[in-house]
NUKE-946563 format. One record per residue (C-alpha): x, z, y; residue in one letter. Coordinates in steps of 0.25 Angstrom, whole numbers, plus 2048, in hexadecimal, padded with zeros to 3 digits. Last residue first. Layout:
BEGIN
XZYA;...
//
This chain:
BEGIN
7331A6092P;72B1AC09BF;7291A90A9V;72F1B00B4G;72E1C10B7R;7331BF0C4L;72B1B30C8L;71E1BA0C2K;7201C70CAA;7221BF0D7E;7161B70D4T;70F1C40D3V;7121C90DFR;70F1BD0E7S;7011BB0E1V;6FE1CA0E5G;7021C80F3E;6FE1B90F4I;6EF1BE0F0L;6EF1C80FAA;6F11BE104A;6E81B4100T;6DE1C0100R;6E21C510EM;6DF1B6114D;6EC1AF119I;6F41AF126R;7001AF11EK;7061BD126A;6F91C1128Q;6F41C2119A;7011C6115R;7011D211EA;6F31D6118L;6F61D3109T;7031DD10BR;6FB1E7113Q;6F01E6109F;6F91E80FDA;6FF1F5104D;6F01FA107L;6EC1F90F9L;6F82000F3T;6F920C0FDA;6E920D0FBK;6E920F0ECL;6F52180EDR;6EF2200F7E;6E02200EFN;6E92230E2I;6F022F0E7E;6E32350EDD;6DD2330DFL;6E823B0DAT;6F12340D0W;6F32370C1T;6FE2340B8F;6FF22F0A8N;7092270AFQ;70221A0A8M;6F521F0ABG;6F92230BAQ;6FE2140BBV;6F120F0B6W;6E92150BFE;6F12120CBF;6F02040C7Y;6E32050C6S;6E220A0D3V;6E91FD0D8T;6DE1F50CFV;6D31FC0D6G;6D91FB0E4G;6DA1EC0E3A;6CD1E90E8N;6D01E40F6G;6DE1DE0F3L;6DA1D30E8I;6CC1D30EED;6D01CF0FCP;6CE1D6108L;6C81CB112V;6C91CC121F;6BE1C3127I;6C51BA132G;6BB1AF130R;6C51A512AE;6C91B011FH;6BA1B211BL;6B91A311AM;6C51A1112E;6C21AC108D;6B51A5107A;6BC199101E;6C41A20F7L;6B71AA0F1M;6B51B80F5T;6B11C30EBP;6BC1C10E2G;6BE1CE0DCN;6B61DA0E3A;6BC1E40EDG;6BE1D80F8E;6BD1DE106A;6B71D4112L;6BA1D911FL;6B41D412CR;6A71D2127C;69B1C7128S;69C1BE11CI;6931B2120Q;69D1A911FA;6A11AD111A;6941AA10CN;69419D106E;6A419B105V;6A31A70FCT;6A41B60FCV;69E1BC0F0Q;6A71B50E5N;6AC1C10DDQ;6A41CD0DAL;6A01DA0E2A;6A91E40EBA;6AA1D90F8L;6AB1E4103V;6A71DF111L;6AC1E611CI;6A71E512AD;6991E1129C;68F1D512CD;6881D311EL;68B1C5117E;68F1CC10AL;6821D5108L;67A1C710CE;67E1C20FFG;67A1CD0F7S;66D1CD0FCD;6691D9105I;6611E5101T;65F1EF10DE;6641FE10BA;65F20C108E;6572080FBR;6622060F0Y;65C1FF0E4G;6671F50E0A;6751FB0E4L;6791FB0D6V;67B2060CAR;66E20E0CDH;67421C0CDE;68121A0D2A;67E20F0D9V;6732170E2H;67E2210E4G;68A2170E9L;67F2130F3L;67C2200F8A;68A2230FAE;68C216101V;68121810CP;67F20A111L;68120711FG;67920412DA;6781F5128R;6711F811BR;6741EE110Y;6711ED102L;6761E30F7S;6701E30E9T;6711E40D9S;6801DE0D8A;6861E70E3D;6841E80F1G;6871F00FEV;6841EE10EG;6861F611BI;6931FF116I;696206123R;6A5209122V;6A8217126G;6B621A11CL;6AC221112E;6A3214113A;6AE20C10EL;6B1214103F;6A42140FER;6A32060FFA;6AF2020F9A;6AC20B0EEH;69E2050EBS;6A41F60ECG;6B01FA0E2V;6A82010D7N;69C1F80D9G;6941F70E5F;6981E80E8G;6971E20F6Q;6991EB100V;6951EA10EV;69E1F011AA;69B1F512AT;6A61FC132A;6A420A137G;6B0211134A;6B820512FL;6BE1FF13BE;6C21F213AL;6CF1ED141G;6D11E4138L;6DE1E9130H;6D81F7132A;6CC1F112AA;6D61EA120S;6DC1F811CA;6D01FE11AE;6C91F4112I;6D61F510AL;6D4203107Y;6C4201105V;6C81F60F9L;6D12010F4G;6C620C0F3R;6BD2000ECG;6C71FE0E4T;6CB20B0DFA;6BE2120DDE;6BE2120CEK;6CE2140CER;6CE2200D8G;6D422B0CEL;6DA2230C2S;6D52220B5G;6DC2290A9G;6D122C09FL;6CB2370A8V;6CB22D0B5V;6C22230AFP;6C82160ADK;6CB20D0B9G;6D92080B1T;6DA2030A3V;6E6202097V;6EA20E09FT;6E3219097P;6E921608AV;6E3220080T;6EA21E071H;6E7215065G;6E820706BV;6DB203069Q;6D321006CQ;6DB20F079S;6D620207DY;6C820707AT;6CB213081D;6D020A08DM;6C520108EL;6BA20C08BW;6C0213098A;6C02070A0M;6B220409EV;6AF2120A3Q;6B920F0AFE;6B02040B4D;6AB1F50AFT;6A21EC0B5G;6AC1E70C0L;6B91EC0BED;6C01F70B6P;6CF1F70B1A;6D71F00A8P;6E61F20A5I;6EE1E709FD;6F91E7098K;7021F409AD;6F61FD099P;6EF1F308FG;6E51E708EI;6E71D9089M;6E71DF07AD;6DB1E707CI;6D31DA082I;6C71DA076E;6C81E9073T;6C61EB082T;6B91E2081Y;6B31EB075R;6B51F707DR;6B01F308AT;6A31EC082L;6A11F907AR;6A1202088Q;6991F908FL;68D1F8083E;68E208083S;68D209092K;6831FF092S;6841F1096L;67C1E90A0T;6811ED0ABT;68F1E90A5P;68C1D90A5D;6951D309DV;6A21C909DR;6AC1D209AV;6B81D30A4G;6C71D50A4G;6D21D30B1K;6E11D40B2A;6EC1D10BCG;6FA1D60BBG;6FE1E30BFF;70A1EB0C5P;7011EF0D2L;7071E90DFR;6F91E80E4M;6F91DA0E7L;6FF1D80DBA;6F41DF0D5C;6E91D70DDK;6F01CA0DAW;6EE1CD0CBT;6E11D30CBM;6DD1C60D2W;6E11BE0C6M;6DA1C80BDA;6CD1C70C5L;6CE1B70C4A;6D11B90B5A;6C51C10B3V;6BC1B80BAE;6C11AB0B4G;6C01B20A6L;6B21B60A8D;6A91C20AEV;69B1BD0B1D;6931C70ABQ;69C1D50AFH;6A51DD0A9Y;6B41DF0B1R;6C01E40ABI;6CB1E70B5G;6DA1E20B7G;6E71E60B5K;6F31DE0AFT;7001E60AAP;70C1E10B2G;70E1D60BCM;7111CA0B3T;7031CB0ABL;6FC1C40B5V;6ED1BF0B3H;6E81C90A7Q;6DB1C40A3V;6D11CD09AR;6C31C8096Y;6B51CA08FG;6AB1C108AF;69E1C8085V;6971C9077T;68B1D2076E;6881D8068V;6791DC068Q;6721E405DS;67A1F0060R;66F1F5069D;67A1FB073D;6811EB075R;68C1EA06CL;6991E3071F;69E1D506DP;6AB1CE072F;6AF1C2079S;6BE1C107EV;6C61BB089M;6D41BE08CQ;6DC1B9097A;6EB1B8099R;6F51B30A4Q;6EA1B00AEP;6E81A40B5F;6ED19F0C2L;6F91A70C3L;70419F0BAR;6FE1920C2Q;7021990D0R;70F19F0CAI;7141900C7N;70F18B0D4D;7181930DBD;70F1990E7L;70E1940F4N;70B1A20FAM;6FE19B0FFY;6FC1930F4Q;6FD19D0EBS;6F21A60F3A;6E819A0F2K;6EB1960E4L;6E71A60E2F;6DB1A60E9Q;6D719A0E2Q;6DA19F0D5Q;6D31AD0D6A;6C61A30DCL;6C519C0D0R;6C71A80C6F;6BA1AE0CEM;6B21A00CEP;6B51A00BFS;6B91950B6D;6C319E0ACW;6B819F0A2E;6B519009FG;6A818C09CG;6A819008DR;6A819F092A;69E19D09BR;694196092A;6981A0087R;6931AC090G;6881A5095L;6831A3086T;6851B0083Y;67D1B708ER;6721AE08BV;6711AF07DA;6731BF07FR;6671C0089G;65E1B807EL;6631C0072S;6601CD07AA;6541C8080G;64D1C4072K;64A1B706EL;6461B505FH;6391AB061S;6431A306CK;64E1A1061V;65B1A206CL;66619606BY;675197071D;67E18E078Y;678182077A;684176076G;67E16D06AS;68317805FE;679182066V;66F176067A;670174058R;66D184056A;662183060A;65B178056L;65D18004AK;65618B050V;64A180053D;64018904BD;643197050L;64019105FG;64B18E068T;651193075L;65F18C077I;66A19107FI;67118708AV;67D189091P;67E18109FV;68B17909FQ;68516D099P;67A16C0A4A;67115F0A4V;678159096L;677167091R;669168093V;66515908DR;66E15E081W;66516B080L;658164081T;65C157079E;65F16306DL;65116506AE;64615F071Q;64315C081S;63815A08AD;62C165086P;63816E080L;640170073V;64E176075L;64A18207DD;656184086L;65B19208DL;66418D097V;67119509DL;6781950ACD;66F18B0B4V;6731890C2N;67217A0C1G;6671700C7K;6681670BBA;6651740B1L;6561750BBR;6541660B7T;6591670A8L;64F1740A8G;64316D0ADE;64615F0A4D;646169098L;63916F09BR;63317C09BE;63C1840A5V;6411910A8A;64B1960B2E;6511A40AFV;6591AD0B8A;6611B60B0C;6681C20B1Q;66C1C70A4L;66F1D509EQ;6621DB0A0A;65A1D1099D;64C1D309CA;64C1C50A4Q;6521BE099L;6471C3090L;63D1C0099Q;6421B209CQ;6431AE08DV;6371B308AL;62E1AD095R;63519F092S;6321A1082H;6241A4087L;624198090P;62818D085N;62F18208BD;63D18808CE;648184095I;64D19109AL;65818F0A6L;66219C0A8L;6681A00B5R;6701AC0B2I;66E1B50BEP;6791B50C9L;67F1C20CAD;67B1CD0D5P;6851D00E0M;
//
């Protein structure tokens, strides 16, 4: 669903400079800003006191305040909001003193250009986020809360509980890459987190997204640990990411970014140590670049350093669609448990990327009527059913659903609340909350995304009798076929697509039946049951290996 714009407060009394700043921000394709402009400091302070401001662009010389006093008054009202100073050429020394006093950067108004303004905004927000505590992420808090809930049900030993609350290893890097015009060197933050090394090599995807931070990557690594253990795969959980908007990068920029990121984390990864894979914002081409960069460094080709790569480079048949296909296998099993006939059932799919689009296609092949779909650009609805192949064709041509005309456009919130049999969540985290859980109207909620349902909303859905297919089970098809790819690479042997799909289905249904049996026996929800299955396996391994030294 659409990301919230950067909420920027511009305090500038010169109308020409104010208009220039707003025009430059509006023209920047890498930024989505909602700008509020005021001419006096007292107006700005009143607005800051209301909250919900991400960044302040501040002129130090205003009708009602002068020089450093202007900055001090802003920081007194909103000490956590980063400030960039807008200065005239004759006030540069004053602006430098303001930076020494706590402002993040300054820009000379007479030399203002779109590139320098946009970069200053992006860098300032990145630095503020890093200073503000990378671990403090809603996603990481959710992962920890889910783990602690499962730990309480299973009466987990306190030593194990404390050990598993945080990842075993985490690397945070900042690195540059060149933009295509060669005049800009962009600096971004990157991460690689390994949650548990006890189970074997670690495994987990790499995502490129503008909201990636250490807490989010740690949460994803933790979920990957439980997912691999639930599937009985010989991996611990890992995850990586770069805080960047990949949609603003050219293919050559994306390649340079990927190769530099790979060199930064190269000591952490390897076919026997940590095996990356695609995730949000990355694909098999990115994995090919990563594999090539790693291979160049070690001096020989190492296909098994990544999974999810092109088949011609040692990738596995069926890997690209594995998460969506696996989700539909599990929807079939869940529907059979609920007594829901799929032929003629209705479904809504939130998210139309790799997971959501494949899930929609496979559901349609089973006779399910897809009445609603949505992505970051728009949400579409047609009660009679949407033609999935036409939607796939539109996205192949235009990259997004926006512009498709054979359906009604609705709000993203409305999409989640449509009356349907199956709701597939294949977008981002935190989609079902206490605010909208009561309006969810489906029999089966299938999670293809990571962390789409908040813990309190989970309980509300359970009380309402909505069957939730949790993420660590629902989207495990990707890592399962990644395991198959890794095994094929290690053995220099290739399986057919039918063999892969049969093995995938058998692995997922075994995990589903174990989870369902535990949920029914303990009278708990499927998410808690799945977590207990995974945590129990990790706990057993840790106790057997003991503590060194």
